[in-house]
N, C-alpha and C positions, 0 to 999 in steps of 0.2 A: 389528535392527529387526522388530518383529512386522508380519506382512503386512497386518494391518488398520490399523495406525497409518501405515504406508507409503501404503497406499491412501487414507487420510483426507487426508495431506499433498499426495499427487497430486491429489486432487479439489480441494483449496484452491488449488493452483497452477494448476489448469485454470480455476477461477472467475477468478484473477488475470488470466490469459491473455484470457479473455472480456471482462473489464472493460477491459483494454488495447485490445482490438479496437474496442470501442464508443467508448471515449474518443478513439481515433484518427479515428473518423469525426466525432464531436462537435467535435473541435478545429478541423476545417476551417472551421467558421462564423465569420463575421466577429464582431467585438465588438457591433456593432450588432444584428446578427441574434440574436446570443445574448441581449442585452438585451430584444429584443421577443418572444422565444419561451420562455414559461414551460415548455414541455416539453423543450426543449433544457437548460435550467437544471436542471430536475429531474432528468433523465437524467444529466447531468453530475455532480451532487451524489451521486445514488445510486451511480454507478459509481466515484466517487472513494472514497466510504466503503467499497464492497466491496473495492476494491483494497487500501486501508489495512487493513482488517479481515483480509484474506488474509495480508498481510505480517506483521501482529502475531500473528496465530494460529499460523502456521508457525514465526516467529521465537521465540515463546514456547515452542512445543514443543521446538525445538533447544536452546534456553537451558536448559530444565528437564532434558531427558533427557540431554544431553551435557555440560553444564556445572554442573548441580546448582544452577541460579540461579532465583529466582522474582521477577522484576521486578514493582514494584507499580503502574506505570502504562504506558500505551501508549508514551509517550515513552521510559520506561526501557528498554522492550523494544529499541527502536531503538538507543539508546545502547549497550545491552550487546551487541547484534549487532556493533557497531563494536569494543567492547573485546575481545571474543572473536575477532575477526577473520573472522567468518563473512561480513561486508561489509567492503568497503574503506573507508579514512578518507574517500576523495572521496565515495562513495555516502553515507556517514553525514553529511557536511556538506551534500549535496544535498537530503537527506530531513528535514534539521532543521526543525522546525515542522509536519511532516506530521500528527504525532499530535495536536498542539494544534488543528490545523485540523479533523481528524476529529471531536475532541470539540466543537468549535464548531458543526460541521454537525448533530451529534447532539442537543446539549443547549442550544445558543443559536441555534437555527435562525432565531429571529426577528431576530437581529442580524447574519445572514450577509450580507456585502457581495458583490453580483455580480461586481464587479471581481476580488475575491480568488478566487472560484471559477473565473472565466475564466483568470486567471494559473496556477492549479494545473492546469486543464485542459490548458493549453499544455505544461507541464513534466511533468506525472505519467506519462504513458505511457512515456517513456524511462526515468524513475526506477524505475517498476514492472517494466519489463523487466530492468533491472540487478538488482533484488532477486530476481526469478525465476531469473536466470543464476547468481547467488550461492548461492541455495538449492538449485538443481539440482546445482551443483558440490559443495556440502557433502553433500548426499544421495549422490552418487556416492562421495565419500571415506569416508563413514560406513557403507556397505554391507559 
């Protein structure tokens, strides 16, 4: 793997780690506080998008470079990460719907339900950590 490509992947994984740290702090708020504080809502949505973007960017690179696959959608990237065994079947199931949620945050932001954001806020940090672990393991094997 070219050094500049590896550097780019590591930078995206660093952003994923930063998003996880921020989400971990945000998820400690109660649902009531979450609903009452637009800044917590906005920060949560932004960091959820950043985490999902990092996952799909890195995943798309691995799929193209190592498996000659070109998924058409964010959802396809995550599915194909499971098919190629870059991520476990368990992680694939846990992350089902995450790409659709990202699309909703980006394109249908006027219809985003705070309850769904809060639910993702509670589960996403652990899922993002699992992706980071799987990606780091794949990087080690492919060096």
